[in-house]
N, C-alpha and C positions, 0 to 999 in steps of 0.2 A: 061344718066337714064332719065325713061319717065317725061313730063310736066314741060321740062325746068329745072329739077337740074341737080346740078353737083354735085358729089358725091367722096371725098377720104376716105376713112377709118371713121371715126364714123361719120365723119361732113359731110353734102352736104348743101346747097344754089342754090335759085335761085330769078331771079326777076320776080314781080308777082303783077299788078295791082297797077304802083307806088311805092311798098315796097323792100324791101330785106328781104327775109324769109330765116334765117339759123336755122340748127339742127342738135345737139348733142345727138348720140344715148349713153345713160346710165348714170349711176351718180355716182359722187364721193363726198364725205364728206370734200375733200380738194379743194376747189375754186380757186389756182394755179394752177392748172390741166387741168383747160381748158385755160389757154390763150397761151401755149404754142400750145396747138391741133388747137386752131381757125384759131391761126395766122399763124400755117405753110400749116392750108389750102389756104388762101387768098395767102399765098407767091410764093404757090408752085401750084397751080391749076385756082384759080380763074381766068376768062378771064370778066367778068362781068365789069358793069359801075367801073368808077374810081372815087376816091373821091371827093367831092363835099364842096362849100361854102353854108351857108345859117343853119336856125335851124331845128333840129331834132326831132324826137319822138322815144324811144329806149323802146320796152315791149319785159321783159325778162322774161319766163316763164317756173320754175322749175318742170315738171313731174314727179309723183312717182306711185310706188302700194305698198301696204300694207302702213305700217307707214312713216310719212315723214324721209328724213335725216335730221341730225343732221349738217346743215348748213348756216353761218352765210350770208344773203342773201345780204347784202351792200358787204361783200367779193366778192361776184360771180357777183355781178354789177361790180367792180370796176375790173376784171380780165375782164368779159367779154367786156367792153369797151376799154380798154387797148390792147385786141387782135384786134378789128375791125377799129383801130383809125388807118387811113393811107388808108380803104380800102371802107367804107361805107361813112368816113366824113374826114376831116385832126386832127380833135383835139376833145376831148371828150368834150371840153367846151361847143360845138357847139350843145350840147344834150339840147333840152329846155322842155321836159316834158320824165321823167321816173317812168317807171311803171317794178317793181320786184313782184312776188308772185310765190309761192309756195303752187300748187295744187294737186288733186290726178289724173290722166290720164290714160289712155290704156297702154301706155309703160312709161319705167324710159328714161327722155329726156330732155333737155334743147331748148326750143323753141324762138328765136331771130325776132323781126318784126322791122325793121328800116324803118320809111318812113319821107322824107321830108318835113316840115312845113311851110318853107317860105326858100325865099331867101334874107331875110333880115340880113345884115352883123353884126356880135358881136360885141358888145360894143357899138351899141347905142340905144338909150333913148325907151323905148315900150309906143308908143299910140296908145291906142285902137280906 
């Protein structure tokens, strides 16, 4: 696919401007649907970067048309973090910033953006 996207079924991903972007076409009210879908994409077709240590920011945006679907965003976030664990980062405890939002969009989809914040190891005291 153009612009560096790798696609398989409803999932596509790319590395772009220091971030990993993942899109999943379509929506369902069952958050558990996304974990195997995204996990299988990474396991079978992703050939980009491997997991890294450090701290990460993850943005999850559920875009919808018409009325927003009835789905718990916390369940959606957990399913997605579990699916990308081992591919974007080693453990979801490395996520230092998490934004999950529901918003109207041009089509129904889930959009993820994963950015590395620092190389600081987990468990170390934070001193600004």
